N, C-alpha and C positions, 0 to 999 in steps of 0.2 A: 599473369593474361587476364584480360578483363573479359566477363562473358558479355556475348551480346545480347540485347534486349529486341524482343519482337514487340511490334505495336498492339497485338493481339494481349498483351500482358497487361497493357493499361486498359482494356475493357475489364480484365477479370478483377484490378485492382477498383475501379470505378463501381464495379458491381457490388464488390465486398463492403465499399463506403457507403452505398445504397442502404445493403441490408443492415449495418449497423446506424445508419441513421433511423430506418425505420423500426428497428430494435428499442431506439431511445424514445421515438414517439408513442410506440406500445406501453413502455414500462410508464411513461409519464401519464398515459390517459388511464391505465390501471390505478397507478397511485392517485391521481384526482378521482377518480368514481369510489374508490376506496375511503379518501378522507373525507368527501362530501357526504357520503354514507354514514359514516361517524358522527359528521357534524349534525346531522339530520336527528341525532338523537339528542341532541341539546336542544336549548330554547331560548329565545329572546336574544340578548346582545351577545350569550356567549356562542350560540349557532352561527351568527353575522361573522364573528372573529374568528372562528374555525373554518369559516368557507373562504376567509380572505385571506388567511395564511398559506395557504395550501399554493396559490402561483409562487411566492415567495421560497417556500421550501422547493421546490421543482427548479426554482432558478438558482438557488445557492448549490444545488446538487450538479447541475449543469454547467455553472458558470454563465449562465444567461440572464437577461434583466427580466424583470417580472412579466413585462407586456410580451418579451419572446417566448417565455415559458407560455403564457396563456396562447400564444398563437400556434405553439407546437400542439397542444391539447386541442384546440380548437380543429385544426387540421386534421389530427387523427380521430377526432369525434365525428368530423363530417364524413371522412372516407368512409369509416367503419360502418356507420349508420345509414348513409344514402347510397354508397358506390363499394361495395362488398367486392366486387372483382377486381377494382382500383387498388383497394386496401390490399387485397391478397398479392397483387403486381408489386406493390411498394415491399412488402414484407418478402419477397422473393428476390428483390434487388432489380427489377426490370425498370423501376424508375425512381428516380432520387427525390430528395426531400425537396428541392426547390419546384420541381415538377409537380409533386403531391399538393404542396401550396398553392399554385395556380390552380390546380383542378379544385380543391377545396374552394377556392375564392369564386370561382365557376358556379360551384354548387349553391354559395350563399347567393348568387343572382337568379338562379330557376326558383320557381313558385310550383311548380306542379311535379307530382309525384311521377308521373310517366316520362317525364323530361329527364330525372335522375336516373331512370333505368335504363334510357336511351344513353344519355351520357356514358354511365358505367359500362354498358356494352362495347362502345366504339373507342373511348379515349386512350384505354391501357395500350393496344396497340400503335397507335400513332405516337403516343409520348413515349414509348420505350425507343422509338427509331427515328425521333427527330430532335432539335435543339430546341433550347428554351423559347426563342423568339418565335420559333414556326408554331409551336405548342400554342403560345398566346394568342397568335392569329387565327388559330383553328378552333380555340375554345371561344373566343369572341364571336366568330362566325356560326358556331354551334349554338348559342345561346339567341343569337339573331334569327336563325333557322326554326329553332326547336319552339321557342315561344315568342315568334315574329310578332304576333300583335302587343304582346306588354314590352316588348323592346322598343316599338315604334312609340309606344306612349312616352316611354321613359326619354327617348330622343326629342320626340316633341316638346317636351317639359324641360329637358336642357336646352333646347334652342331658345327658350324663352329667357335665359340668363346669359346668353352670349355679350361679352363686353370686353373692354381693352382698359388696360391698367398700366400706368408709369411708375416706375421704382426709381427713385433718382440714387445712385450710388455714390462712392467716394472716387476721387482722382478725375473729376469731369465727367463721368460715363453714367448713364442710366438703362436700365432695361425695358421693354417696351412688351407685354404681355397680352395676346388675343386668344379669347374664349370662342372659337367660330366655328360653324358647320365645317367637318372634315374635308368635303369636297372643295369648299372654297379653300382651304388651307392648302390642299393639294396643289390647286390650280396657283395660289401665289407663289408656294415652292417651287413650281415647275416653272414659272414664267421667270421668276429671281434667277434661277440658275441658268436658264437659257440666254436670258438677255447679258447677263454677266460673263458668260463664256465668249457672245457675240461679239463683246468688246475688243478681242484679240489677244493676241500674247506680247502685243507691245507695250499694253498697258501696264503699269510697273505695279499696280495693287493686287493682292492676291484675291483669289475668287470670293473668298468671304468678305473682304474688304468692298470689293464691287456689289456684292449683293445688297450689304448694309448701305451703302451709300445710294444705290437704286432704290431702296425701300423708302428711305428718309426723303429723295425726290419726289416720289410719287406720291406720298402722304402729304408733303409738303406744296405741292402743284395742282393736285388734282381738285377740281370743284363738283366733282359728282359726288350725289346723295344717294346713290342704288349700286350694290353691287353689282359688277359684270363678269362674267367668266370667260376670260379671253382665251385662256391657254388651252390646248387640248389633253382631257382627263380620260381615262381609260375605265370603264367599269362595265362589269357582268351582270345584266339583268334580264329577266323573264319578259316576253311582251305582256302576258297577264298582269305582272308586277306593275310594270310601266303604266300600264291602262288603269290602275288602281282598282283592278279586280279583287286582290287577294293583298294581306299586309306582307311586306317583306322588305329585303333590303337589296340594295345594290351595292356590288362589291367591287373595290377597285382590283385593275388586274392583278396586282401584286399582294393583294389581299391584307395591305397594310392598314385600311380602314374601309368602313362601310358607313353607308346613309340611308334612311327609309327610301323607297324607291320614288314615293311621290316627291320627293324633294328634287331628284333628277328629272322628274316629268315636267316639274317648275320650269327647269332650264329648256329643255325640249320645247317648251311653250314659247320660247321667246327665241329660239336658235333654228336656222332653217338648214342647217348642213351637220350632218352626222355621218361618222363611221358606222355604217351596218353591216355586221360580219355574222354569215352564217357557218356554223362550224358543226362537223360530223359527228353524231353524237357516239359513235363506236370509234372512228380512227382519230378523231378530235384534229381532223385535217381542216385546212382553210386555203383558198385561193388555190384551186388544183390547176396551176399553170406553172410550168417549167420553165427556166431560163438558160441561156446558153452560157451566160457571164459566171465568173465567179463570186461577185457582190451582188446581194439581192438589191432590186429597185426600191424606192423609198416607199411605195404603196405596201410591198411585201413586208419591208421591214417593219413598217408601223403597225402591220396585222400581226407579227410574230410578237412584237414588243406587248400588244393589248392581250395577245393569247396567252402568254407565257408569265408576263408580269415581272419576274425576276431572273436572275442568272440562275441557269437549271443546275448547278452545283449543288448537291445536299446541304443545306445550311447555310446557302449564300443567298443574302438578301439584298443584294444590288440590285436597283431597279433595272429593267430592261433596255429603258433608252439610255442607259449609260454604259451599256456593254459591248460586244462585239457580234456579229451573227455567225456563229460557229456551224460548221457542216458535220453533223453526226457521223456519216461515211465520208470521208475526205475527197475532196474536189480534184480531178474532175470524176474520178468513178463514182461519188455521190453527186446526185444533181442539185442545183440550186433551186429547192423546191420547200414547199412549207412543212412537208413531213420529214426532211431531210437537214431543218435547219432550226436551231434553237439559241438562246441568248448565251453567252458564257461572257463573264467579266474577264479584263484583260488578265489579270492573273491567273485565274481558272483556264483561261484558253490557252495560255502561253506553256502551264504545266501539263494539260492535257496533250497539246501539241508535241511535247518533248518526250512524253510517253512515261512521265514519271510519278505519276498520281494515280491513287486510288482513294475511294470514298469507304471509310471504315465507320458502319453503324453501331449505335449503342448496343444493338443486339449480340455484335460480334461478327456480323454477316458483312461480305466484301462486295462492293457495288464498283463495276466497271468503270472508267472515266468516260467512254463514249458509248 
C-alpha cells in the first residue's frame, strides 16, 4: 500500500532545502573570511595569490564555478552586514537561496544606510509568502520608492542609451532588439497583441506570427519621426508626482514596469484623453455602481483591469486585460460591482468555479480560493 502524501509535506521539504542552502552560504562566508584573514598576514605576490585561491577552493568543495562561489559569498556577506533580519530568516528557512540573491542584488543598488534598514524590516515577510517574480517586482518598486531621486537619475541616464540593434542569424532569420523606455515597450506589446487578435480566428497564422508580421509592416511603412503612444497603458501615479513636485515613479497596474513620473507627464501634455480613477484608500473600491447583469460593462471592466493589474490568484502574473472578470461571491448572490469583482485568468477561474483549488503559501498557510 502506498502512503498518501499531503501538500504540506512539500512545504516542509522546501524549508529544509532552504535551511541547507543557508548553511552552505554561511559556511562559505566563514571560510572566506577565515582564509582572507590568513592571507592578510602575507605580503606582496603571496598575499594576492592567497586571496585569489579562496573562491577556487569554495568552488571545488561545492561543485560550483568560481564565479558562482564568489556570488554565494557576496550574497551571504550582503545579507549578514546590511540585512540581519533577512539573514536570520534565510538561516531559518523562511526564504531560499534564489530569493536571498534577489534581495542581495537590491541591496547593491541602494546607497543609503536608512534604506538598508527599511528594506530589512519589510522584505522578509513578503519574500516568505510570494513567488520569485512577485518578489522581483516588489524589490524594484522598493528601490524606486526608498531612493526615488537616485532611481530617477539612473533612469534618465539609461534613457540616453536607448537604441535598436539587429543581429543576423542563421537560416535566413534575424533578431531585432530595442532598448526603449518601459512605458513605450508596454504600449508596443499591447498594441501588437490587440491588433493580432483582431485579425480573427480565420487567419491561419499563429498569434506570434501575426505579431511579427505586424511589427515588420509598421516599421517598414511608417514615415513617423516621433514616438506616439496610441495604446492605453495603465499606471498608478500620485497627483503631486505627475505635477513634478516630488521625484517618484509611475508604476504599471500589474507592477511589471515603472518609469519616472515625469515621463508620463510628457505624454499627458500631448494627449487630451485620460482615464482618471479615484480609489477609496480604505476599501480600495472604485466606481461605486452596481449593475443588474452578470457581465461587467466595458468601463467597469477597464477600471478593474487598471486597479488589479494581474490575475488575483496568488503568484499568477497573467495581465488583467487577458483575464475573466470573476465574482468573488457568485452571481446573482454577489452583485456585479467593483468590490465583488476581480480578474482571474481562465485556468484559475475554472479551477475556482469547480471548487477544487486552494492557495498554498510558502509559510505553510492556506488561502481560500474565493
